[in-house]
VEXMIMAR-202214 format. One record per residue: residue in three letters; x, y, z of N, C-alpha, C, O in turn; residue number from 1. Coordinates in steps of 0.05 Angstrom, whole numbers. Layout:
ALA X Y Z X Y Z X Y Z X Y Z NUM
...
% end
This chain:
MET 166 198 -493 183 176 -485 167 155 -468 168 131 -474 1
GLY 153 165 -448 137 147 -431 154 127 -417 177 131 -412 2
VAL 142 104 -411 155 83 -397 177 70 -414 194 56 -403 3
PHE 177 74 -440 197 61 -457 225 71 -451 245 58 -458 4
VAL 228 94 -438 254 105 -432 268 87 -411 292 87 -409 5
PHE 252 71 -396 264 53 -376 274 27 -388 288 12 -374 6
LEU 267 21 -413 275 -5 -425 305 -10 -424 313 -32 -417 7
PRO 322 9 -431 351 4 -431 361 -4 -404 383 -16 -402 8
LEU 347 2 -382 356 -6 -356 352 -36 -350 367 -47 -334 9
VAL 333 -48 -363 327 -76 -358 334 -95 -381 336 -119 -377 10
LEU 337 -84 -405 343 -101 -428 370 -116 -426 374 -135 -441 11
PRO 389 -107 -410 413 -124 -406 407 -152 -398 424 -170 -401 12
LEU 383 -157 -387 376 -185 -380 376 -203 -404 379 -227 -402 13
THR 371 -191 -428 370 -208 -452 398 -219 -460 400 -237 -476 14
ALA 419 -208 -448 446 -217 -454 454 -241 -436 474 -254 -442 15
LEU 439 -246 -415 447 -267 -397 447 -295 -410 465 -311 -404 16
PRO 427 -302 -427 429 -329 -439 454 -334 -456 465 -355 -455 17
ILE 463 -314 -471 487 -317 -488 512 -319 -470 531 -331 -479 18
VAL 511 -307 -447 534 -310 -428 538 -339 -421 561 -348 -418 19
ARG 517 -354 -417 519 -382 -409 528 -401 -431 541 -421 -426 20
VAL 520 -394 -456 525 -414 -477 543 -404 -499 546 -417 -520 21
ALA 556 -381 -496 572 -369 -517 594 -388 -526 601 -388 -549 22
GLY 606 -403 -507 628 -419 -514 622 -446 -527 640 -461 -535 23
GLN 596 -452 -530 589 -479 -540 593 -481 -570 600 -502 -580 24
HIS 588 -459 -585 590 -460 -614 608 -439 -626 608 -435 -650 25
LEU 622 -424 -608 639 -402 -618 668 -407 -609 673 -419 -588 26
HIS 686 -396 -625 714 -395 -617 716 -375 -594 702 -356 -594 27
PRO 734 -380 -574 736 -362 -552 741 -333 -561 733 -314 -547 28
ARG 756 -329 -583 761 -302 -593 734 -289 -600 730 -266 -593 29
SER 717 -303 -615 691 -292 -623 673 -287 -599 659 -267 -597 30
ALA 674 -306 -579 657 -303 -555 666 -278 -539 649 -263 -530 31
THR 691 -274 -537 701 -251 -522 693 -225 -535 683 -207 -522 32
ARG 696 -224 -561 689 -199 -575 659 -194 -575 650 -172 -571 33
LEU 643 -216 -579 614 -213 -580 604 -203 -553 588 -184 -552 34
LEU 612 -215 -531 603 -207 -505 612 -179 -497 597 -164 -484 35
THR 636 -172 -506 645 -145 -500 629 -124 -515 622 -103 -503 36
VAL 623 -129 -540 607 -110 -556 579 -107 -544 569 -85 -541 37
LEU 567 -130 -537 540 -129 -525 540 -113 -499 523 -96 -495 38
GLY 560 -118 -482 562 -104 -457 566 -74 -461 554 -58 -447 39
CYS 583 -67 -480 589 -39 -485 564 -24 -494 559 -2 -484 40
VAL 550 -35 -514 526 -22 -525 504 -20 -504 492 1 -500 41
LEU 499 -41 -489 478 -41 -469 485 -22 -446 467 -8 -436 42
ALA 510 -20 -438 518 -2 -417 515 27 -427 506 44 -411 43
LEU 522 33 -452 519 60 -462 490 68 -463 483 91 -456 44
CYS 473 50 -472 444 56 -474 433 61 -446 416 79 -442 45
SER 441 45 -427 432 48 -399 440 75 -388 424 88 -374 46
THR 464 84 -394 474 110 -384 459 133 -397 452 152 -384 47
VAL 453 130 -423 438 151 -437 410 153 -425 400 175 -421 48
CYS 398 130 -418 372 130 -405 373 146 -379 355 162 -373 49
LEU 393 142 -363 396 156 -337 399 186 -342 389 202 -326 50
LEU 415 193 -362 419 221 -368 392 235 -376 387 257 -367 51
LEU 376 221 -392 350 232 -400 332 236 -376 318 256 -373 52
LEU 331 216 -359 314 218 -335 324 240 -317 307 254 -305 53
MET 349 244 -315 360 266 -298 352 293 -309 343 310 -293 54
VAL 354 296 -335 347 322 -347 318 328 -343 310 350 -335 55
VAL 301 309 -349 272 313 -347 263 317 -318 247 335 -311 56
GLY 274 301 -300 265 301 -273 275 324 -256 263 330 -235 57
THR 298 336 -263 310 357 -246 308 384 -259 318 404 -247 58
ALA 296 387 -282 295 413 -295 280 433 -278 285 457 -279 59
GLN 260 424 -262 244 442 -247 255 448 -219 244 464 -204 60
LEU 278 436 -212 289 442 -185 301 470 -185 314 478 -204 61
PRO 297 484 -162 308 511 -161 339 511 -161 351 494 -148 62
GLY 350 531 -174 379 533 -175 393 517 -196 417 519 -198 63
ASN 378 501 -212 391 486 -233 400 504 -256 387 524 -261 64
PRO 421 497 -270 431 514 -291 416 511 -318 424 523 -338 65
LEU 396 494 -319 381 490 -344 363 513 -351 355 527 -333 66
PRO 357 517 -377 339 538 -385 311 536 -371 302 514 -365 67
ASP 298 559 -367 272 558 -353 251 542 -369 234 530 -357 68
GLY 253 543 -395 234 529 -411 235 499 -407 215 485 -413 69
TRP 257 488 -397 260 459 -393 243 449 -369 239 425 -366 70
SER 234 468 -353 217 460 -330 187 462 -337 170 459 -320 71
ASP 181 465 -363 153 466 -372 139 440 -365 152 419 -368 72
PRO 114 441 -357 99 416 -351 100 396 -374 100 371 -369 73
GLU 100 405 -399 101 387 -421 127 371 -422 128 348 -430 74
VAL 149 383 -413 174 369 -411 174 348 -390 182 325 -394 75
ARG 163 355 -366 162 336 -344 143 313 -350 145 291 -339 76
ALA 123 318 -367 103 298 -373 113 275 -390 98 255 -394 77
VAL 137 278 -402 146 257 -420 155 232 -406 158 211 -419 78
VAL 159 233 -379 166 209 -364 149 207 -340 141 228 -329 79
PRO 142 183 -331 125 180 -307 141 189 -282 165 184 -279 80
TYR 127 202 -263 138 210 -237 165 224 -241 185 214 -231 81
PRO 165 246 -255 191 259 -262 207 268 -237 232 266 -238 82
GLU 194 277 -216 209 286 -192 224 262 -180 248 265 -173 83
VAL 211 240 -177 223 217 -164 245 205 -182 267 200 -173 84
THR 238 200 -207 257 188 -226 281 206 -231 304 197 -234 85
GLY 276 232 -232 298 251 -237 318 252 -215 343 250 -220 86
THR 309 255 -190 328 256 -168 341 229 -163 365 227 -156 87
THR 327 207 -168 339 181 -166 361 177 -187 382 165 -182 88
ALA 355 187 -211 375 184 -233 401 199 -226 422 190 -233 89
ILE 398 222 -212 423 237 -204 440 219 -186 464 217 -190 90
ALA 427 207 -166 442 190 -147 454 166 -161 477 159 -156 91
VAL 439 153 -179 449 130 -193 472 138 -212 492 123 -213 92
LEU 469 160 -226 491 169 -244 516 175 -229 538 169 -237 93
ALA 513 188 -205 536 194 -189 550 168 -180 575 166 -180 94
ALA 534 148 -173 546 122 -166 560 109 -190 582 97 -186 95
VAL 548 111 -214 560 100 -238 587 113 -244 607 100 -249 96
VAL 587 140 -243 612 155 -249 633 148 -228 657 144 -235 97
ALA 625 147 -203 645 141 -182 656 113 -185 680 109 -183 98
ALA 639 93 -190 648 65 -193 666 63 -218 687 50 -217 99
GLY 659 76 -240 675 75 -264 702 89 -259 723 79 -268 100
GLY 702 112 -245 727 125 -239 746 109 -222 770 108 -227 101
VAL 734 95 -202 751 78 -185 762 55 -200 786 48 -197 102
THR 746 44 -218 756 21 -234 779 29 -252 799 15 -254 103
VAL 776 52 -266 798 61 -284 822 68 -267 845 62 -275 104
HIS 818 81 -245 841 89 -228 856 65 -218 881 64 -219 105
ARG 842 44 -209 856 20 -200 870 6 -222 893 -4 -219 106
HIS 857 6 -246 870 -7 -269 897 6 -275 917 -7 -280 107
ARG 897 33 -276 922 47 -282 942 45 -260 966 42 -265 108
ARG 933 47 -235 951 46 -212 965 19 -211 989 18 -206 109
VAL 950 -3 -215 963 -30 -214 984 -32 -235 1006 -42 -230 110
ARG 977 -24 -260 997 -25 -281 1022 -9 -275 1045 -18 -278 111
THR 1018 16 -265 1040 34 -260 1058 23 -238 1083 23 -240 112
ARG 1046 13 -216 1062 2 -194 1077 -23 -203 1099 -28 -195 113
ALA 1063 -40 -219 1076 -65 -228 1100 -59 -245 1121 -71 -243 114
HIS 1097 -39 -263 1120 -32 -281 1142 -19 -264 1166 -24 -270 115
ALA 1135 -3 -244 1155 9 -227 1171 -12 -212 1195 -10 -208 116
ALA 1157 -34 -203 1171 -55 -189 1190 -70 -207 1210 -82 -197 117
LEU 1185 -70 -233 1203 -84 -252 1226 -67 -262 1244 -77 -275 118
ALA 1224 -41 -256 1244 -22 -267 1273 -29 -259 1291 -25 -275 119
GLY 1276 -39 -235 1304 -45 -226 1315 -71 -234 1338 -77 -228 120
LEU 1299 -88 -248 1309 -114 -256 1325 -113 -281 1319 -96 -299 121
PRO 1345 -130 -284 1360 -131 -310 1340 -139 -332 1324 -158 -329 122
HIS 1342 -126 -355 1323 -131 -376 1337 -133 -403 1353 -115 -410 123
ASP 1332 -154 -418 1342 -157 -445 1323 -142 -463 1299 -149 -465 124
PRO 1333 -121 -477 1315 -105 -495 1301 -121 -516 1280 -113 -526 125
GLY 1312 -144 -524 1300 -160 -544 1280 -181 -533 1269 -196 -549 126
SER 1275 -180 -507 1257 -200 -495 1235 -186 -480 1239 -164 -468 127
ASP 1211 -198 -480 1189 -187 -465 1185 -201 -438 1165 -197 -425 128
LEU 1204 -219 -431 1201 -235 -406 1217 -222 -384 1240 -215 -386 129
ALA 1203 -219 -361 1216 -210 -336 1215 -232 -316 1193 -240 -308 130
VAL 1237 -242 -307 1238 -264 -288 1244 -253 -260 1264 -240 -256 131
LEU 1226 -258 -242 1229 -249 -214 1241 -271 -197 1231 -294 -198 132
PRO 1262 -266 -182 1274 -286 -165 1257 -292 -140 1262 -282 -118 133
ASP 1236 -307 -144 1217 -312 -123 1209 -341 -124 1201 -351 -145 134
PRO 1212 -356 -102 1205 -384 -102 1174 -389 -104 1166 -411 -110 135
GLU 1158 -368 -99 1129 -371 -102 1122 -374 -132 1130 -356 -147 136
PRO 1107 -394 -140 1102 -398 -168 1079 -381 -178 1057 -383 -168 137
TYR 1084 -364 -198 1064 -348 -211 1074 -338 -237 1098 -337 -242 138
ALA 1056 -330 -255 1063 -318 -281 1039 -303 -290 1016 -311 -286 139
TYR 1043 -280 -302 1021 -264 -312 1031 -245 -334 1055 -240 -337 140
ALA 1012 -234 -349 1018 -215 -370 1012 -187 -359 990 -182 -349 141
LEU 1032 -170 -361 1029 -142 -352 1027 -123 -376 1046 -119 -390 142
PRO 1003 -112 -381 999 -94 -403 1018 -70 -402 1026 -62 -380 143
GLY 1024 -59 -425 1042 -36 -426 1029 -10 -418 1004 -9 -417 144
THR 1045 10 -414 1035 37 -409 1047 56 -431 1061 46 -449 145
SER 1042 82 -428 1053 100 -448 1084 102 -446 1097 110 -465 146
ARG 1095 93 -423 1124 95 -419 1138 67 -420 1162 66 -425 147
SER 1123 46 -415 1135 20 -414 1119 0 -431 1095 1 -432 148
PRO 1133 -17 -446 1120 -37 -462 1108 -60 -445 1115 -62 -421 149
GLY 1091 -75 -456 1080 -98 -442 1101 -118 -435 1120 -122 -451 150
ARG 1097 -132 -413 1117 -152 -404 1103 -177 -395 1080 -177 -386 151
ILE 1118 -199 -398 1109 -225 -386 1125 -228 -361 1150 -228 -362 152
VAL 1112 -231 -339 1125 -233 -313 1122 -261 -303 1099 -272 -301 153
ALA 1144 -274 -296 1143 -301 -286 1164 -304 -263 1185 -292 -265 154
SER 1157 -319 -243 1175 -324 -221 1193 -348 -227 1186 -365 -243 155
THR 1216 -348 -214 1234 -371 -218 1220 -397 -207 1226 -419 -217 156
GLY 1203 -393 -187 1189 -416 -176 1171 -429 -197 1169 -454 -198 157
MET 1157 -413 -213 1140 -424 -233 1156 -436 -256 1150 -458 -265 158
LEU 1176 -422 -266 1191 -432 -289 1206 -458 -282 1208 -475 -299 159
SER 1217 -460 -258 1232 -484 -251 1214 -508 -246 1223 -531 -247 160
ALA 1188 -503 -241 1170 -526 -236 1159 -538 -262 1147 -559 -261 161
LEU 1163 -525 -285 1152 -534 -310 1175 -545 -327 1198 -536 -325 162
ASP 1169 -564 -344 1189 -574 -363 1191 -554 -387 1176 -535 -388 163
ARG 1209 -560 -405 1214 -541 -427 1189 -535 -443 1183 -512 -449 164
ASP 1175 -556 -452 1151 -553 -468 1129 -538 -453 1115 -521 -465 165
GLU 1126 -544 -428 1106 -530 -412 1112 -500 -408 1095 -483 -409 166
ARG 1138 -494 -405 1146 -466 -403 1140 -451 -428 1131 -429 -428 167
GLU 1145 -464 -451 1140 -452 -477 1110 -446 -480 1102 -425 -490 168
ALA 1093 -465 -471 1064 -461 -473 1055 -439 -454 1038 -423 -461 169
LEU 1066 -438 -430 1059 -417 -411 1066 -390 -421 1049 -372 -420 170
LEU 1090 -387 -432 1098 -361 -443 1081 -353 -467 1075 -330 -471 171
ALA 1075 -373 -484 1058 -367 -507 1030 -358 -498 1018 -340 -511 172
HIS 1020 -370 -477 994 -362 -466 995 -333 -457 977 -317 -464 173
GLU 1014 -326 -441 1016 -298 -430 1022 -278 -453 1012 -256 -452 174
ARG 1037 -287 -473 1043 -269 -495 1018 -264 -511 1014 -242 -522 175
ALA 1000 -284 -513 975 -280 -527 958 -259 -513 944 -244 -526 176
HIS 959 -258 -486 944 -238 -472 954 -210 -481 937 -192 -485 177
LEU 980 -207 -483 991 -181 -491 984 -174 -520 976 -152 -526 178
THR 989 -193 -537 985 -188 -566 956 -181 -572 951 -163 -588 179
SER 937 -195 -560 909 -190 -566 896 -169 -547 873 -163 -550 180
ARG 912 -158 -529 903 -137 -511 878 -145 -496 858 -130 -495 181
HIS 879 -167 -484 856 -178 -469 849 -160 -445 825 -160 -437 182
HIS 868 -145 -435 861 -127 -412 841 -106 -420 826 -97 -403 183
ARG 840 -99 -445 821 -79 -454 792 -90 -453 773 -76 -445 184
TYR 789 -115 -462 763 -127 -461 753 -129 -432 730 -124 -426 185
LEU 772 -137 -414 764 -139 -386 757 -112 -374 738 -110 -358 186
LEU 772 -92 -381 766 -65 -371 739 -55 -380 723 -44 -365 187
VAL 733 -59 -406 707 -51 -417 684 -65 -403 664 -52 -396 188
THR 686 -91 -399 664 -105 -386 662 -98 -356 640 -98 -345 189
ARG 684 -91 -343 683 -81 -316 668 -55 -315 651 -50 -297 190
LEU 674 -37 -334 660 -11 -335 630 -15 -341 613 0 -331 191
ALA 624 -34 -359 596 -40 -365 581 -49 -340 558 -42 -336 192
GLY 594 -65 -323 582 -74 -298 578 -51 -279 559 -51 -263 193
CYS 596 -31 -280 592 -7 -264 568 9 -273 553 20 -257 194
ALA 563 10 -300 541 25 -311 514 12 -305 494 26 -300 195
ASN 514 -15 -305 489 -29 -299 496 -56 -286 509 -73 -298 196
PRO 487 -60 -261 494 -85 -247 485 -110 -262 496 -131 -257 197
LEU 464 -108 -279 455 -131 -293 476 -142 -313 474 -164 -323 198
LEU 496 -125 -319 517 -133 -338 541 -145 -324 560 -152 -337 199
ARG 540 -148 -298 564 -158 -284 570 -187 -291 594 -194 -291 200
PRO 551 -204 -297 559 -232 -306 576 -232 -331 591 -251 -335 201
LEU 575 -211 -347 592 -210 -371 622 -209 -363 639 -219 -378 202
ARG 628 -197 -340 656 -195 -332 669 -222 -328 691 -227 -339 203
GLU 656 -240 -313 667 -267 -309 668 -282 -335 687 -297 -340 204
ALA 647 -279 -352 646 -294 -377 669 -285 -396 682 -301 -408 205
VAL 673 -259 -398 694 -248 -416 721 -256 -405 739 -263 -420 206
ALA 725 -256 -378 750 -264 -367 756 -294 -374 779 -300 -381 207
TYR 736 -310 -372 740 -339 -379 746 -343 -408 765 -357 -415 208
HIS 731 -330 -426 735 -333 -454 762 -321 -463 774 -330 -482 209
ALA 771 -300 -450 797 -288 -456 819 -308 -449 839 -311 -463 210
GLU 816 -322 -426 835 -343 -419 835 -366 -440 856 -376 -447 211
ARG 811 -374 -448 809 -395 -469 821 -385 -495 833 -401 -509 212
TRP 817 -360 -502 829 -349 -526 860 -352 -524 872 -360 -544 213
ALA 871 -344 -501 900 -347 -498 909 -376 -498 930 -382 -509 214
ASP 892 -394 -487 898 -422 -488 900 -432 -517 919 -446 -524 215
GLU 881 -424 -533 881 -433 -561 904 -422 -577 917 -436 -593 216
ASP 911 -396 -572 934 -384 -585 960 -398 -577 978 -403 -593 217
ALA 962 -405 -551 985 -419 -541 988 -447 -554 1009 -456 -561 218
ALA 965 -461 -555 965 -488 -567 974 -486 -597 988 -504 -606 219
ASP 965 -466 -610 973 -462 -638 1002 -455 -641 1016 -464 -659 220
ALA 1013 -440 -621 1041 -432 -622 1059 -455 -617 1080 -457 -631 221
VAL 1053 -472 -598 1070 -494 -592 1064 -519 -608 1080 -538 -610 222
GLY 1040 -519 -621 1033 -541 -639 1025 -567 -624 1026 -588 -636 223
ASP 1017 -564 -599 1010 -588 -584 989 -580 -563 995 -567 -543 224
ARG 964 -589 -567 943 -582 -549 946 -596 -522 939 -585 -501 225
LYS 957 -621 -522 960 -636 -497 981 -623 -479 978 -621 -455 226
VAL 1003 -613 -491 1023 -600 -476 1012 -575 -463 1018 -568 -440 227
THR 997 -560 -479 985 -535 -468 965 -541 -446 965 -527 -425 228
ALA 949 -562 -449 931 -570 -427 946 -578 -402 938 -571 -380 229
ARG 968 -592 -406 984 -600 -383 996 -575 -369 998 -574 -344 230
ALA 1005 -556 -385 1017 -532 -373 996 -516 -358 1002 -506 -336 231
VAL 972 -513 -369 951 -499 -355 944 -513 -329 942 -499 -308 232
ALA 942 -539 -329 935 -554 -305 957 -552 -284 951 -547 -260 233
ARG 982 -555 -292 1003 -555 -273 1007 -527 -261 1012 -524 -237 234
ALA 1005 -506 -278 1008 -479 -268 986 -472 -248 991 -459 -228 235
ALA 962 -482 -253 940 -477 -235 944 -491 -208 938 -481 -187 236
LEU 956 -516 -209 961 -531 -185 984 -518 -169 984 -519 -144 237
LEU 1003 -506 -183 1025 -494 -169 1018 -467 -157 1029 -460 -136 238
ALA 1001 -452 -170 994 -425 -161 982 -426 -133 966 -444 -127 239
PRO 990 -407 -115 979 -407 -88 949 -401 -89 940 -383 -103 240
LYS 934 -417 -74 905 -414 -73 897 -388 -59 906 -382 -37 241
GLY 879 -373 -72 868 -349 -60 887 -326 -59 881 -305 -47 242
VAL 911 -328 -72 930 -306 -72 936 -299 -101 942 -316 -117 243
SER 934 -273 -107 940 -263 -133 968 -251 -134 976 -238 -116 244
ALA 982 -257 -155 1008 -245 -158 1005 -215 -163 984 -206 -172 245
PRO 1025 -199 -155 1022 -170 -157 1016 -161 -185 1030 -168 -204 246
GLY 994 -146 -188 988 -134 -214 970 -149 -232 963 -139 -253 247
ILE 962 -174 -225 946 -189 -244 916 -187 -239 900 -196 -256 248
ALA 908 -176 -216 879 -177 -209 861 -165 -231 839 -174 -236 249
ALA 871 -143 -243 854 -129 -262 857 -139 -290 843 -131 -308 250
PHE 876 -157 -295 883 -164 -322 878 -194 -329 874 -200 -353 251
ALA 878 -211 -310 876 -240 -317 862 -255 -295 864 -248 -272 252
ALA 849 -276 -303 836 -294 -284 839 -322 -294 836 -328 -317 253
ALA 845 -340 -275 851 -367 -284 827 -381 -296 829 -397 -314 254
GLY 803 -373 -286 779 -385 -297 775 -413 -287 793 -424 -273 255
PRO 754 -426 -294 750 -454 -286 770 -472 -300 766 -479 -324 256
VAL 792 -479 -287 814 -493 -299 805 -520 -311 813 -527 -333 257
PRO 789 -536 -297 780 -562 -309 767 -558 -336 771 -574 -354 258
ARG 750 -538 -338 737 -532 -364 757 -525 -385 755 -533 -408 259
ARG 777 -509 -378 797 -501 -397 814 -525 -407 819 -527 -430 260
VAL 821 -542 -388 837 -565 -395 821 -584 -412 831 -595 -432 261
ALA 795 -588 -405 778 -606 -421 775 -595 -450 775 -610 -469 262
ALA 772 -569 -452 769 -556 -479 794 -560 -496 793 -564 -520 263
LEU 818 -559 -483 843 -563 -498 847 -592 -506 862 -597 -525 264
LEU 834 -610 -492 836 -638 -500 817 -646 -522 817 -669 -532 265
GLU 800 -627 -530 781 -631 -552 792 -618 -577 812 -604 -576 266
PRO 779 -623 -600 788 -610 -625 787 -580 -624 773 -568 -606 267
VAL 801 -567 -642 801 -538 -643 772 -528 -648 758 -538 -665 268
PRO 763 -508 -632 736 -498 -636 732 -484 -663 752 -474 -674 269
PRO 708 -484 -674 704 -471 -700 710 -441 -698 707 -428 -677 270
SER 718 -431 -721 726 -402 -722 703 -384 -729 707 -360 -734 271
ARG 679 -395 -729 655 -378 -736 652 -355 -716 659 -358 -693 272
SER 641 -333 -725 636 -310 -708 608 -308 -698 601 -291 -682 273
TRP 590 -327 -707 562 -327 -698 553 -356 -697 558 -371 -715 274
PRO 540 -364 -675 532 -392 -672 510 -400 -692 496 -382 -702 275
PRO 507 -425 -698 486 -434 -717 459 -426 -706 453 -428 -682 276
ALA 442 -417 -724 415 -407 -717 398 -428 -702 382 -421 -685 277
ALA 401 -453 -709 384 -474 -698 394 -484 -671 380 -500 -658 278
SER 417 -474 -662 428 -484 -636 418 -466 -613 409 -444 -618 279
PRO 420 -477 -588 413 -460 -565 429 -434 -564 419 -413 -556 280
ALA 455 -437 -571 472 -413 -571 463 -393 -592 464 -369 -588 281
GLY 453 -403 -615 443 -385 -636 418 -370 -626 415 -347 -632 282
LEU 400 -384 -613 376 -372 -602 383 -351 -581 372 -329 -581 283
ALA 402 -358 -564 411 -339 -543 424 -314 -555 420 -292 -546 284
ALA 440 -319 -577 452 -296 -590 432 -278 -603 434 -254 -603 285
PHE 411 -290 -615 390 -275 -627 375 -258 -606 369 -235 -611 286
ILE 369 -270 -583 356 -255 -562 373 -232 -552 363 -210 -548 287
ALA 399 -237 -549 417 -216 -540 418 -193 -561 418 -170 -554 288
ALA 420 -201 -586 422 -181 -607 396 -165 -609 396 -141 -613 289
ALA 373 -179 -606 347 -165 -606 345 -145 -583 336 -123 -586 290
GLY 353 -154 -559 352 -137 -536 370 -113 -539 363 -91 -531 291
THR 394 -117 -550 412 -95 -554 401 -75 -575 403 -51 -572 292
THR 389 -86 -596 377 -68 -617 354 -52 -605 352 -28 -610 293
VAL 336 -65 -590 314 -51 -578 324 -30 -559 313 -8 -558 294
SER 344 -36 -544 356 -17 -525 367 7 -539 363 30 -531 295
ALA 381 3 -561 393 25 -576 371 42 -589 373 66 -589 296
VAL 351 29 -601 329 43 -613 313 59 -593 306 82 -598 297
SER 309 47 -570 294 61 -548 309 86 -539 297 107 -535 298
SER 336 83 -535 352 106 -526 352 128 -547 349 151 -541 299
LEU 355 120 -573 354 140 -594 327 154 -596 326 178 -599 300
ASN 306 138 -594 279 150 -596 274 168 -573 263 190 -576 301
ALA 281 160 -548 277 177 -525 294 203 -527 284 224 -519 302
SER 318 201 -537 335 224 -540 323 244 -560 322 268 -555 303
LEU 313 233 -582 301 251 -603 276 263 -593 271 287 -597 304
ALA 259 247 -579 234 258 -568 239 280 -548 226 301 -548 305
LEU 258 276 -530 265 296 -510 276 321 -524 270 344 -515 306
PHE 292 317 -544 303 341 -558 281 358 -571 282 382 -569 307
LEU 262 345 -583 240 359 -596 223 373 -576 214 396 -580 308
VAL 218 360 -553 201 373 -532 216 397 -520 204 418 -516 309
LEU 241 393 -514 257 416 -503 260 439 -523 259 462 -515 310
LYS 262 432 -548 265 453 -568 239 469 -570 239 494 -573 311
ALA 216 455 -568 190 469 -569 185 485 -544 172 506 -545 312
ALA 195 476 -521 190 490 -496 209 513 -490 204 530 -474 313
THR 232 513 -504 252 533 -499 248 557 -517 248 554 -542 314
PRO 244 581 -506 240 605 -523 265 612 -538 287 608 -528 315
LEU 261 622 -562 284 631 -578 297 656 -567 316 666 -578 316
% end
C-alpha cells in the first residue's frame, strides 16, 4: 500500500472546484445529485482508508482481538509509521463515528419532535399543509417518518403576508422539497463532512442547489418565474433574521437569496447532467471525477493488498 493509502484522505480537495462552479452550466437538480454522489464516494473511500490504517497500525498492540499473524512485521511494513498512524486512525475513526451518530440522532430527533408538535393540530387528510396560528412568518418542509407523512408547515403570519400567487409559489417550493426528498441529500453531505472535514463545503453547496431545485420546480408548477422570484424574496425579507423555525435546521437553508432571485429572473437552466467539456465547470467536473476515481481505485488497491498480506501472514 505504502503512502498511496493516504490518498483518499486528501483527494476530496479535487471536489472543491466543482463546488464553486457546479451551478454555472448545470440544472440545480443535476448539481445537487452530482455533488452528493461525489461527497458520498469520497467519504466512503476516506473511511476505508482509516479502517486499513487502524488494522495495520494496531495489530501489534497487546490485548487486541486480531489474529497473531496480523502483527507480523511484513504486515506493519505496508504503511509508513504503523504505530503512529494506527493509533491516530483509531482516534480519528472514533471521532468520525461519534460525529456521524450525533448528526443522525439530531436529524431524527428534530423530525420526531416537529411531528409531535403538529399532532394536536386539526388536519385535513387530503392536504399536506399544516397551518400554525403564529404571527411570526415562517414556512418549511417537514420530511415524513415511519409513522407520519411529510408535511408543509406554514405560519399564519407568513401566509397572510403573501398574495395568492406568492402563496401558491411558496407551497409549491416546500412541496418540491418533500417530493424530491431533499433532506436525504443534505443528510448524506452532512455525514460526508463528518467523515472528512475537507468535504464540508459540499454541505453548503448542496443546500443551496437543493433550494434552487425547489425554486425551479415551484416556477414550473405556478408557470411564472417572476412570481416565484417575488415569493422567494418576500419570504426571505419576512423571515426573522438569525432565527430558524422549529424543525427546519437540518432540512432546509434559505441560501444566498439574491442569487436565487437573480437565477429565477433568468431563463430556465439547461437540463444537462454534465457541464460542457470546454467550460470551467466541465474542467472542474473532470478534476472531481478524476479525484474520485483515483480515491476509489486507491482504496480498492490498498484493501486488496492488505488482504493478501494478512492472508499470507495468518497461519491456516
